N, C-alpha and C positions, 0 to 999 in steps of 0.2 A: 350742274356739274356732276352731281351724284348719279344722275340718269346716264350721262355719257360714260362715266366710269364703269357703271354696270354693263353697258353695251360693250365697251372695250374688253372688259373682263370675260364676258361670254365669248367674244371672238378669240381671245387668247386661249381660253379653255378648249374651244373647238379646233384650234390649230395646234399650238405647242402642247396643250394639255392632253390631247387624246391621240391623234394619229400622225402628226407631222413628222416627229422624230423617227418612228418606225417606217413611215413612208420613205423618208430620205435614206434610211439604211437599206431597206429592201430594194429600192430603185438603184442605189449605188452598187449593191451586190450584183443586181441584174446587169447593169452596164459593164461591170468588171468582167463577168463571165461571158456575156455576149460579145464583148470586144476582144476576148482572148487575153485578158489581163494586160491591157495595153499600157497602163501606167508603169508596170514592172518591166515590160519589154523595152520601153523607151526611157527607162530610168537614167541610163548612162548619158543619153542624148540631152537630157535636161540641163546638164551642167555647161553645155556649149553656149547657152545664152549669156553666161557671165563673161565670156570672152568675145562674143559677137561673131564667132566663126560660122554659125549656122544660118545667119540671116543677111538681109540686104542692108546696105549702108547708104543713108541719105540724110544729111544734116537737117533738111527741112521737114523730115517726118519724125514721128514718134517711133523709136526703135523698140525691138522686142525686149531688150533689157530694161529700158525706161518703163515700159508697160508692166514688166515684172515687178519693178521696185515700187511703182505706184500701187499695184494690187497688194503687194506684201505690206506696204504701209497701211493699207486699209484693213487687211486681215489681222495684222498684229496690232493689238491695242490693250485695253483694260482686261480683256478676256485672258490674255497671256500672263498677266500679273495677278489680278484679283480672281479671275474665273477659275484658274487652276487651283488656287487656294481653296475656293469654295467647293470645287469638285472633290478635293482630298478630304476636307472637313466633313462633308456630307456623305461621301461614298467610300472613304478610306483610300489607302494607297492603290488598291485595285482599279480605281477610276482612271488612273494614269494609263494603264494597259489598254482600257477601252477607248481612251482618247487616241492612242496610237492606232488602234484597229480602225476607228472611224476615219482617221486621216488617210490610211491606205485605201479605203473604199472611196472616200471623198476625192482623192486624187483623180479617180476616173470620172466622177461626176463633173469636176472642174474642167477636165479635158474636153468632155462632150459639150458643155455649155459654152466654153470659150471657142471651140471649133465652129459651132453654129453662129456665134456672134461675128466671127471673122468671115464666115461664108456669106452672110447676108449684109455685111457692112456697106455703107454708101460713102462716096467721095463728096465732100463739101466744096463750095465755091473756092475756098482758100487752099484746097488740096488736102485738108485733114480728113480723117476717116471718122465716121460715127456708126455705132451699131449697138447691139445688146439685145436682151430678150424681147423688148417691145418691137424693135424692127425685125427681129427674127420671126415673131408671130405674124406680122403683117406680110412680109415677103415670103415666109415659109409656109404659112397656113392660109393666107388670103385675107382680103378686106372684110369678109364676114366675121372675122375674129378681132376686128379693131376694138370692140368693147373690152375684150380681154387684155389687149395691149394697153389701153387707156387705164384700166384698173391697175395694171402692173405699174405704170408710170406714176400714177397718183400715190400709190403705196410706197414707191421708192422715194419720192420727195418727202412724204410725211415721216417715214421711219428714219432714213439715213440723213438727208439734208437738214431736216429740222430737229427731230428728236435726238438722234445720236450725237449730233454736233453740240447740242446743249449739254449732254452728259459728258462729252469730252472736255468742254470748257470747265465744267464743274469738277472733273477729276484733276485737271492740272492745277486749278486754283486751290483745291483742297490739299493737294500734296505740297504746294508751295507754302501754304499757310502753316501746315503741321510741322514741316521740317525746317523751313527757313523763316517762318513768321512774317512772310510777305503778305500784306493785306490783299484781300480778294479784288478790291477795286483796281489796284495797280496791275495785278496779273490779268484781269479782264481787259484793261486798256491795251496792254502789250499784246495779248492774244488777238484782240480785235484788229489792231494795226497790221500784225503779221498776216492774219487771215485776209484782210483787204488787199494787201500787196500781192498775195498769191492768187486769189480768185480772179482779180482783174487782169491777171496775166494769161488766163486760160489754161488749156491742157498742156501747152508747151512749157509754161513756167512751172506748173505742177510737176511735170515730168522731170524737168531740170532740178528742181528742189528735191524731189524724191531720189534722184540719182546720187545726190550728196548725202541727204539725211539718213536714208534707209541703211546703206552699208555701215555708216558710223553707228547708228542705233543698234543694229544687229551685232556688230563686232563688240561694242561695249558690253552688251548683255551676255553674249556667249562667253566672252573673255572672263567676266565675273564668275560665271557658272563653272568654267574650267578650273579657275583658281580654287573655288570651293570644293570641287570634286577631287582635285589633287591633294588638298589639305586633309580630306576625309576619305582617301582612296581605300583604306582598309575596311571602311564601313559600306562601300559601294555594293559588293556582292550581296550583303544582307538586305540592302534597300531593294535591289532588283528582285531578290527572292520574295520580299514582302509584297511587291507590286504584283507579281505573278500569282503568288499564293492567295492573296485577297481577291484577285480578279476572278479566280475559279472556285472560290469558296472553301479552299483548303484551310484558310484561317479567316476569322471574322473580326474586322477592326471596328466596324460601326454597326448600329442596328440596321437590319435590312440585308446585311451580308452581301452576297454576290449580286443580288438584285439592285441594291443601292449603288454598288460599284458600276454596274452596267448603265443604269439610268443616268447617273451623274457624269460618267465618262463620255457617253454618247452625246448627251445634251450640251455639256460644256465644250466638247470638241467641235460640234457643229456650229455653236455660237461663235467660236473662235475662228475657225478656218472658213466659214461661210460657203463651203462647197455645196452646190446645188440650190443655194438660196437665190441666185439670180442677180447678185450685186456685181461681183468681179467681171463678168462678161462685158459690162459697159466699158471698162477700161481696156480689156483684152482686144476689143474691136478697134482701138485707136492705133494699134501697132502696124507698121509697114513690114509685112513678111511675105515670103514667096508662096506659102501654102497655109491654109487655115489650121491644119493640124499642128504646124510648128508652134503657133501661139497657144494651142490647146496643151501641148507638152509643157510649154513655159508656165502656164497657169497651174498645171498639175504640180510643178516644182514649187510654186508659190504656197500651195497647201502643205507640202513637205517642210518648207522653211518655217511656216507658222507653227505647226503642231509638233512635228518630229524634232525640230531644233529648239525654237523659242519656248514653247510650252514645256518641253522636257527640261530645259534649263531651270525654269521656275520650280518644277516638281522636285528635282534633285536638290535645289537650294533648301526647300522646305523639309524634305524627308531625311536629308543628311544632318539636320539640326536637331536641337533639343526643345524648341518652342512648341512644335506640333506634338500633341499626345493623342493617339488614336482613341476615338470614342469619347473624349473629354470635351466639356463645354469650355470655350475660351475664345481666343482671338480668331478672327476670320478675315477673308478677303485680303485687301492690300496690306492691312496691319499684320497679318500672319507672314506674308512674304517679307515685309519690311523688318519685322522683329527677328525673323530667321536669318536674314542677312546681317543684322547687327550682332546676332549671336555668333556668327561665323567670323566676321571681320572687324567688328567694332562700330562705334557710333557714327563715324565718318561716312559709312556706306549708305546711310539713309539719304544723304545729299546726292550721292551717285544714283540712287534709285529715283529720286525726284527728277533728275535730269533725264533719266530713261523714260519716265512716265511722260515728261514734257514732249520728248521726241516721238514716243509712241502715239500720244494723243494728237499732236499737231499733224503728224502724217495721216492720221485717220480723218482729221478735219478736212485736209486737202482732198482726200479720196471721197469722203462723203459729199463734199460740195460738187465734185465733178459728176457724181451719180445723179444729183439733183439737176445739174445743168443739162446732162444728156437726156434725162426724162422730160425736162421742160421743152427742149428743142424738138422733141418728138411730137409734143402736143401743140406747140405754136412756134412760128418763125418770127414772132414780134421781138425785135431787139430790146424793147423797153421791158418786156417780161423778164429777160435775162438780167437786166440791170436791177430790177426790183428783187430778184432772187439773191443776187450778190449782196445787196444792202441788207436783206433779211438775214442772210447767213452770218454776216459780221455782227449784226445786232443780237442774234440768237447765241452766238459764242460768248459775247459780252454778258448777256443776261444769265446764261448758265454759269459763268465764272463768278459773277458778283452776288447772285442771290442763291444761297444754299438750298432754299426750298422751291426755287423756280422750276426745277426739273420735274416736279410733280405734275406740272401742266402737260408734260410730254410723255405721260404714261401710256399714250397710244402707240408708242414706237414698236414694242414687241408684237402687239396684235396686228399692226400694219405689216410688219415684217413676216408675220405668219401668213397673211393673205398673199403677200408678195411671193413667198416660197411656194405656196400651193399653185399659184398661177404659173410660175416658172417650171415647176415639176410637171404640170399638165402639158405645157408646151414641149418640154424635153421628151416626154413619152411619145408625143405625136411626131416629133421631128427626129427621133433617134434613128429610124431607118435611113434618113437622109445623111445624118452624121456618119453612120456606118459606111455609106457609099464613099464619102469623102476620105474616111480613114483607110478604106481599102485602096483608094487611088494613091494615097501617100505610101502605103505599104508596097503596092505594086511597083511604084517608081524606085523604091529602095531595093526591092528584089531584082529590078532590072539593072541595078548598078548606078542609079542616079544618087549622088551623095546629098544633094540639096533639092528635094522634090519641088516642082513648080505647079501651081494650080492653074488649070486652063478652063475658064468658064465655058468655052465652046464644047468641051467634053461633057457638059451637063446642061444641055439646051432646055431641059424641062424645068430647071430651077431659076427663080427670079433673082439672079445675081447682078452685080454692077461690074461690067467689064473694065471700067476705068479704075476700079480698086485693085486691079491685078496687072500692073505695068510690065511684070516679068513674064507674063503668059506668052506663048508662041504667037507670032503675028500671022 
């Protein structure tokens, strides 16, 4: 076991420790500039997905809004509650600014990878769509890169479906035990049952559940933050000043100053919104849309919701309170967020936060499972393999919830996600010219007065697309 730990530690250092975060940032900036700041140009259009005005309506398909909420449910999780607290503790208030900065850049990366996932999606026998980086690699780069696609799929299952689901189960059980004194066993049983009901319903049941859970989850958390901001409205200008001043080194809140703020803000921001990591495109490909870029814009909006809204809520809850003391040793992670909320509104709010953590974590479990399912169906069409995966996920969630130390077994999650991100970024670089062609097609139709651009596979005969995935295309 010690040998494996050392191997995973080296992989983690070679990815997250050395070059991956700068690579994600540099590539995101390049995509932003090369695409003409597309995430800002289409920002207003992002909100149309909430009303459904911009897309096709077919009750038998996954809608753009459902795909949005499933991806938001995956992006929004422990990183928005505990991760932001860690970033502030280690990097000072300035880390929040750099989380915002990486979100703006990440919105473009998310748009590019989701557009490619839509472009190369395939229609299943039951009429559903499947896609994602693995299929984009095969159909966009060719069979000679199958080894790269397989590497991606294996890492996706290992990191998200197995490792992160164990962590999510552990997070929920820990919160329920600390605030409500509910034994881990009962939480584990309840989570396992709920997980089984959802995963055996497939992507449609996941999408329907997310369509209910995610708006409730987001509204609960944002409403709580708004109340706290209004109570402390006179302190808000000072907090915003501290965020900006610490971000650029005008004031130093922690050791490391501006460097610590940048490092923590970028790292925690990327962990939270997952832009460029290659996970959310698997969900983006399931949506029935008229044009690939439409879902790219929707996934860009998902990053905005995760970081600019949810993460900002946590940051203001902490920085407007008295629990956090810059540079001082003390509470960290979930405890810092929880104690800050109690300081603002009283003891009752810890139960509110527990419910929020439950919703955040359960939505992530649904999302993580689907990523594993999508990766497995890429590698094998054997229905028994899918059945085994579903049983394994239920067991992993139960194990993570009931055994506090069990999650140590899944220490390979971060290294596997590091490899996953490297593979995805390599594919994005090679396929970016193709994505830009599709984006130009979308822009060209808008410029010609078309309010809802439609993708026509016949206009791109050199691309290995599936014409049956685009029923709205001209006949």
